[in-house]
C-alpha positions as CSV (number, residue, x, y, z in Angstrom):
1,M,-93.9,118.1,-45.0
2,T,-93.8,122.1,-44.9
3,S,-96.8,124.4,-45.4
4,N,-95.6,125.6,-48.7
5,K,-95.2,122.1,-49.8
6,L,-91.4,122.4,-50.8
7,I,-89.9,119.0,-51.5
8,K,-86.1,119.4,-51.1
9,L,-84.1,117.0,-53.0
10,R,-80.6,118.6,-54.2
11,F,-79.5,120.9,-51.6
12,P,-76.0,119.9,-49.9
13,K,-75.2,118.0,-46.9
14,A,-77.6,119.6,-44.1
15,L,-80.7,118.7,-46.2
16,Q,-79.6,115.2,-47.1
17,L,-82.2,113.8,-44.8
18,N,-85.1,115.5,-46.7
19,Q,-83.6,113.8,-50.2
20,K,-83.8,110.5,-48.3
21,I,-87.2,110.9,-47.1
22,F,-88.8,111.9,-50.1
23,F,-87.1,109.0,-52.0
24,F,-88.3,106.7,-49.5
25,L,-92.0,108.0,-49.9
26,L,-91.7,107.7,-53.5
27,I,-90.6,103.9,-53.5
28,T,-93.1,103.0,-50.9
29,T,-96.0,104.5,-52.9
30,L,-95.0,102.7,-56.1
31,G,-95.0,99.5,-54.3
32,Y,-93.3,96.2,-55.0
33,S,-94.0,93.4,-57.6
34,Q,-97.5,92.1,-57.3
35,A,-97.5,93.1,-53.5
36,V,-100.4,92.6,-51.4
37,R,-100.5,95.8,-49.4
38,K,-102.1,96.4,-46.4
39,Y,-102.5,100.1,-46.8
40,S,-102.9,100.3,-50.9
41,N,-105.6,102.7,-52.1
42,E,-106.2,103.8,-48.6
43,F,-107.9,107.0,-49.7
44,M,-111.0,105.2,-50.7
45,N,-111.3,104.2,-47.0
46,I,-111.8,107.6,-45.6
47,G,-115.3,108.0,-46.1
48,V,-117.9,110.3,-47.7
49,D,-120.7,112.4,-46.3
50,A,-120.4,114.5,-43.1
51,A,-123.7,113.0,-41.7
52,A,-122.1,109.4,-41.9
53,L,-118.5,110.6,-40.6
54,G,-120.3,112.3,-37.6
55,M,-121.4,108.8,-36.9
56,S,-118.0,107.4,-36.9
57,N,-119.0,105.9,-40.5
58,A,-121.4,103.4,-38.5
59,V,-123.8,103.7,-41.3
60,V,-123.4,100.2,-43.5
61,A,-127.2,98.8,-42.2
62,N,-129.3,102.2,-42.4
63,T,-127.5,104.4,-45.4
64,N,-130.5,104.8,-47.8
65,D,-129.5,107.9,-50.1
66,V,-127.4,108.9,-53.0
67,N,-124.2,108.2,-50.6
68,S,-124.9,104.6,-50.4
69,G,-123.0,104.2,-53.6
70,Y,-119.9,104.5,-51.4
71,W,-121.1,102.9,-47.8
72,N,-123.3,100.2,-49.2
73,P,-124.8,100.3,-52.6
74,A,-127.9,98.2,-51.7
75,G,-129.1,101.5,-50.0
76,L,-129.7,103.0,-53.1
77,M,-132.8,101.4,-53.2
78,G,-133.9,104.0,-50.3
79,L,-134.0,106.7,-53.0
80,E,-137.5,108.2,-54.2
81,D,-136.0,110.4,-57.0
82,G,-132.7,111.6,-58.2
83,Q,-130.1,113.0,-55.6
84,V,-126.8,114.8,-55.8
85,A,-124.3,115.2,-53.1
86,I,-120.7,116.8,-52.7
87,M,-118.3,117.1,-49.7
88,H,-114.9,119.0,-49.2
89,A,-112.4,118.5,-46.6
90,S,-108.7,119.5,-46.0
91,Y,-105.9,117.7,-44.4
92,F,-102.6,118.2,-42.8
93,A,-103.0,121.9,-42.5
94,N,-104.7,122.6,-45.6
95,I,-101.9,120.8,-47.8
96,A,-104.0,117.7,-49.0
97,Q,-107.8,118.3,-50.3
98,Y,-110.3,115.7,-50.2
99,D,-113.5,116.3,-52.8
100,Y,-116.3,114.0,-53.5
101,A,-119.6,114.3,-55.7
102,A,-122.1,111.5,-56.5
103,Y,-125.4,111.3,-58.5
104,A,-128.0,108.3,-57.9
105,K,-131.8,107.7,-58.8
106,P,-134.0,105.1,-59.1
107,I,-134.5,103.0,-62.2
108,D,-138.2,101.6,-61.4
109,N,-139.6,100.1,-58.2
110,E,-137.0,97.4,-58.1
111,S,-133.8,98.8,-59.0
112,A,-131.7,101.8,-58.5
113,W,-128.2,103.4,-60.0
114,G,-125.8,105.8,-59.2
115,I,-122.2,107.4,-59.9
116,S,-119.6,108.9,-57.8
117,M,-116.1,110.7,-57.8
118,I,-113.6,110.9,-55.1
119,R,-110.3,112.9,-55.4
120,F,-107.6,113.3,-52.6
121,G,-104.7,115.1,-53.7
122,V,-101.8,117.7,-52.9
123,D,-101.1,120.3,-55.4
124,D,-98.4,122.6,-56.7
125,I,-95.6,120.7,-54.6
126,L,-92.4,122.3,-55.8
127,N,-90.1,119.9,-57.8
128,T,-86.2,120.7,-56.9
129,T,-84.7,117.6,-58.5
130,Q,-82.9,119.9,-61.2
131,L,-82.2,122.9,-58.8
132,I,-78.5,122.3,-59.0
133,D,-77.1,122.2,-62.5
134,A,-74.3,120.2,-64.0
135,S,-71.6,122.8,-62.9
136,G,-73.0,122.8,-59.1
137,N,-74.7,126.1,-59.3
138,I,-78.2,126.8,-57.8
139,D,-80.9,127.8,-60.4
140,Y,-84.3,128.7,-59.0
141,N,-85.5,129.1,-62.7
142,R,-85.1,125.1,-62.9
143,I,-87.8,124.5,-59.9
144,S,-91.3,123.3,-61.2
145,K,-94.5,122.2,-60.0
146,F,-96.3,118.9,-60.0
147,S,-99.4,117.7,-58.1
148,T,-100.2,114.1,-56.6
149,A,-103.6,112.9,-56.9
150,D,-105.8,109.8,-56.5
151,Y,-109.1,109.5,-58.2
152,G,-111.7,106.9,-57.6
153,F,-114.7,106.5,-59.8
154,T,-117.6,104.1,-58.7
155,F,-120.4,102.8,-60.8
156,S,-123.2,101.3,-58.6
157,Y,-126.3,99.4,-59.3
158,A,-128.7,98.3,-56.7
159,R,-131.8,95.9,-56.4
160,K,-134.5,94.4,-54.5
161,L,-134.6,90.4,-53.9
162,K,-137.5,88.4,-54.3
163,L,-136.9,87.8,-50.7
164,P,-138.8,90.3,-48.9
165,G,-137.1,92.8,-46.9
166,F,-133.5,92.1,-48.6
167,Q,-131.8,94.2,-51.3
168,Y,-128.3,93.9,-52.8
169,G,-126.0,96.2,-54.7
170,V,-122.6,96.1,-56.6
171,N,-119.9,98.5,-57.3
172,A,-117.6,98.6,-60.2
173,K,-114.7,100.9,-59.0
174,I,-111.9,102.6,-61.7
175,I,-108.7,103.7,-59.7
176,R,-106.5,106.4,-61.1
177,R,-103.4,107.7,-59.2
178,V,-101.0,110.1,-60.6
179,I,-97.4,111.4,-59.0
180,G,-96.5,114.3,-61.1
181,D,-94.3,113.0,-64.3
182,F,-93.0,110.5,-62.2
183,A,-95.5,107.9,-62.2
184,N,-99.3,106.7,-62.7
185,S,-101.4,103.9,-62.3
186,W,-104.8,102.3,-63.2
187,G,-106.8,100.0,-61.0
188,F,-110.2,98.1,-61.1
189,G,-112.0,96.3,-58.3
190,F,-115.8,95.6,-57.0
191,D,-117.5,95.8,-54.0
192,F,-120.9,94.0,-53.2
193,G,-123.3,95.2,-50.5
194,L,-126.5,93.6,-49.1
195,Q,-129.1,95.0,-46.8
196,W,-131.9,93.5,-44.8
197,E,-134.8,94.1,-42.6
198,R,-136.6,92.4,-39.6
199,N,-138.9,93.6,-36.8
200,D,-137.9,97.4,-37.3
201,W,-134.0,96.3,-37.0
202,H,-132.0,97.1,-40.2
203,F,-129.0,95.0,-40.9
204,G,-126.1,95.5,-43.6
205,L,-123.1,93.9,-45.1
206,M,-120.5,95.7,-47.4
207,L,-117.5,93.7,-48.9
208,R,-115.0,96.0,-50.3
209,D,-112.6,94.8,-53.0
210,I,-114.2,91.4,-53.1
211,T,-111.9,90.3,-56.1
212,T,-108.9,92.3,-54.7
213,T,-108.5,95.7,-56.6
214,Y,-105.3,95.5,-59.1
215,N,-103.0,98.6,-59.6
216,V,-100.9,98.4,-62.5
217,W,-98.2,101.5,-62.3
218,N,-96.5,103.1,-65.5
219,I,-93.0,104.4,-64.0
220,N,-91.2,107.3,-66.0
221,E,-87.7,105.8,-65.9
222,D,-86.2,109.2,-67.1
223,E,-87.7,111.2,-64.1
224,Y,-87.4,108.3,-61.6
225,N,-83.3,108.1,-62.3
226,K,-83.3,111.7,-61.6
227,I,-84.5,111.5,-58.1
228,K,-82.5,108.3,-57.6
229,N,-79.1,110.2,-58.5
230,T,-79.7,113.0,-56.2
231,V,-79.4,110.9,-53.3
232,A,-75.7,109.6,-52.6
233,G,-75.1,105.9,-52.2
234,Q,-78.4,105.1,-53.3
235,N,-78.5,102.3,-56.1
236,Q,-82.2,100.9,-55.8
237,E,-83.9,99.1,-58.7
238,L,-86.7,100.6,-60.2
239,P,-89.8,99.8,-58.1
240,E,-92.0,97.3,-59.6
241,S,-95.2,98.1,-61.3
242,T,-98.1,96.2,-59.4
243,E,-99.9,96.2,-56.2
244,I,-103.2,94.4,-54.9
245,T,-105.6,95.6,-52.5
246,L,-107.1,93.2,-50.0
247,P,-110.7,92.7,-49.3
248,K,-112.4,94.2,-46.5
249,A,-115.7,93.6,-44.6
250,Q,-118.3,95.6,-42.7
251,F,-121.3,94.3,-40.9
252,G,-123.6,96.7,-39.2
253,M,-127.1,96.9,-37.6
254,S,-129.1,99.8,-36.8
255,K,-132.7,100.7,-35.4
256,K,-134.3,104.0,-34.9
257,F,-136.6,104.6,-31.8
258,E,-139.5,107.1,-32.5
259,F,-140.8,109.6,-29.4
260,H,-144.1,111.3,-28.9
261,N,-142.6,114.8,-29.4
262,E,-141.9,114.6,-32.8
263,T,-138.2,113.4,-32.1
264,S,-136.3,110.2,-32.8
265,L,-132.8,108.7,-32.2
266,L,-131.2,106.3,-34.6
267,A,-128.5,103.9,-33.0
268,S,-126.1,101.9,-35.2
269,G,-123.0,99.9,-35.1
270,N,-120.3,98.4,-37.3
271,L,-117.8,95.8,-37.4
272,N,-115.0,96.6,-39.7
273,M,-112.8,93.7,-40.7
274,Q,-109.6,93.5,-42.3
275,F,-108.3,89.9,-43.0
276,A,-104.6,90.4,-41.7
277,R,-103.2,91.4,-38.3
278,T,-103.5,94.9,-37.3
279,N,-103.5,97.4,-34.5
280,D,-107.1,97.0,-34.3
281,I,-108.8,96.4,-30.7
282,I,-109.5,92.5,-32.0
283,S,-106.6,91.4,-33.7
284,S,-105.6,88.0,-35.2
285,S,-103.6,86.6,-38.1
286,I,-107.1,85.6,-39.5
287,V,-109.2,88.6,-39.1
288,S,-109.1,92.1,-37.2
289,I,-111.7,94.0,-36.1
290,D,-112.4,97.7,-35.3
291,P,-115.9,98.3,-33.9
292,G,-117.8,101.8,-34.3
293,F,-120.9,103.3,-33.0
294,G,-123.2,106.1,-34.2
295,F,-126.0,107.9,-32.9
296,E,-128.3,110.5,-34.7
297,Y,-130.9,112.5,-32.7
298,S,-133.3,114.3,-34.9
299,Y,-136.4,116.8,-34.6
300,T,-139.1,116.6,-37.2
301,D,-136.7,115.4,-39.7
302,L,-135.3,118.9,-39.7
303,V,-132.3,119.2,-37.3
304,F,-129.8,116.5,-36.6
305,L,-127.4,116.1,-33.7
306,R,-124.8,113.4,-34.2
307,A,-122.2,111.5,-32.5
308,G,-119.8,108.9,-33.0
309,F,-117.1,106.2,-31.6
310,G,-114.8,104.3,-33.9
311,N,-111.1,103.7,-34.8
312,F,-110.6,101.7,-31.9
313,Q,-106.7,100.8,-31.8
314,N,-104.2,99.3,-29.7
315,V,-101.7,102.2,-29.4
316,T,-98.0,101.6,-28.3
317,Q,-96.6,104.5,-26.2
318,I,-93.3,106.1,-25.8
319,D,-92.5,103.7,-22.7
320,N,-93.7,100.7,-24.7
321,T,-96.8,100.4,-22.8
322,K,-100.2,100.4,-24.7
323,R,-103.6,101.9,-24.6
324,I,-106.8,101.7,-26.5
325,G,-107.1,104.7,-28.6
326,F,-110.2,105.8,-30.1
327,Q,-111.8,108.4,-32.4
328,P,-114.5,110.4,-31.2
329,N,-116.8,112.5,-33.6
330,I,-119.7,114.8,-33.6
331,G,-122.0,116.3,-36.0
332,L,-124.9,118.8,-36.8
333,G,-127.6,118.7,-39.8
334,F,-130.1,120.7,-41.3
335,K,-132.5,119.6,-43.7
336,Y,-135.3,121.8,-45.6
337,K,-137.3,121.2,-48.5
338,G,-135.0,118.5,-49.9
339,I,-131.9,120.3,-49.1
340,Q,-129.5,118.9,-46.3
341,I,-126.2,120.7,-45.0
342,D,-124.3,118.6,-42.7
343,Y,-121.2,119.4,-40.7
344,A,-118.8,116.8,-38.8
345,L,-115.9,117.4,-36.4
346,T,-114.0,114.2,-36.4
347,D,-111.6,112.9,-33.9
348,L,-112.7,115.4,-31.1
349,G,-110.6,115.5,-27.9
350,D,-107.3,113.8,-29.4
351,Q,-108.3,110.5,-28.2
352,S,-106.5,108.8,-31.2
353,A,-103.4,109.2,-33.3
354,A,-105.6,110.7,-36.1
355,L,-105.7,114.7,-36.7
356,Y,-109.4,116.3,-36.4
357,S,-111.0,117.5,-39.5
358,N,-113.8,120.0,-40.1
359,I,-115.9,118.6,-42.7
360,F,-119.1,119.9,-44.8
361,S,-121.4,118.2,-47.2
362,L,-124.4,119.1,-49.1
363,K,-127.3,116.7,-50.2
364,V,-130.1,118.0,-52.7
365,D,-133.2,116.0,-53.6
366,L,-133.8,116.8,-57.3
367,S,-137.4,116.6,-56.9
368,I,-137.4,120.1,-55.5
369,F,-137.1,121.4,-59.0
370,R,-140.0,120.0,-60.4
């Protein structure tokens, strides 16, 4: 994709490859009938909060603020008052924009709730499907613009269990995906989270899409045919309209070490599990596991330095040999009177195939306004 987001669909001969690429991407995005897809709704797996991303997402056991609605809703029980959080990141040379906002607050001493929204989108894409008229003439006035965007809305509820040290949380998710006038979909799913503490060790379990997340697509046949007819020799059938997102699981543990000079070190780890064979460092036909490790060094709960290592993958090289790739992250945070600003630089040093990103987030404790 070029920096001006131009999708070339009807230029002759030399640009036929661009036409076929766009046609292929649209087909694979829309999916197949009742298809169980390994990478469905992947925008919901990117992560939120620069503090967590700086620790390579290894926060399932220790998350305890407004962002727990994403990482583990059981952590909402750590709230003492209402909180809001926002985050922005850009991907693919600023072509794609990723935004997040959340609000959460306690209900009483035994429960809490939250709501959050994620948007991942590419805007102002040039639609050139009608660039050439019926007489074969190029007319730039026939170019229009469209956006493709994915939205995730999450409603969270958390509650303490009667068993001391245990708490759970539930997410109800609504997924909205839009590809201009070509297609759109609605999806629904649920997450379940659990946290418990023992001897200053914290443990967490997050089950994503536990009932599978079911997306139903509505495809505009007229617009689809305009695209299909621009690619010579193509006569594919209309893509089917449903897809299913498989469950994933994350198990985490963490411990905070306090020192005498008003500093502390939080060490945490995750085991991220998918129930299919992938390129994860531990992979089988039953489950694939990708570990993640995160560290946060803090001074007087005012300044935070973070580092993390995750996304451990078996990467195939050009000569068909394999190596282990991973994604190193670093981060920095400042907190003052209930306002916290965090920064993360992900994929430091090109140790994985992912691109690095600069991520900023803001978290505000609403008690400061009282």
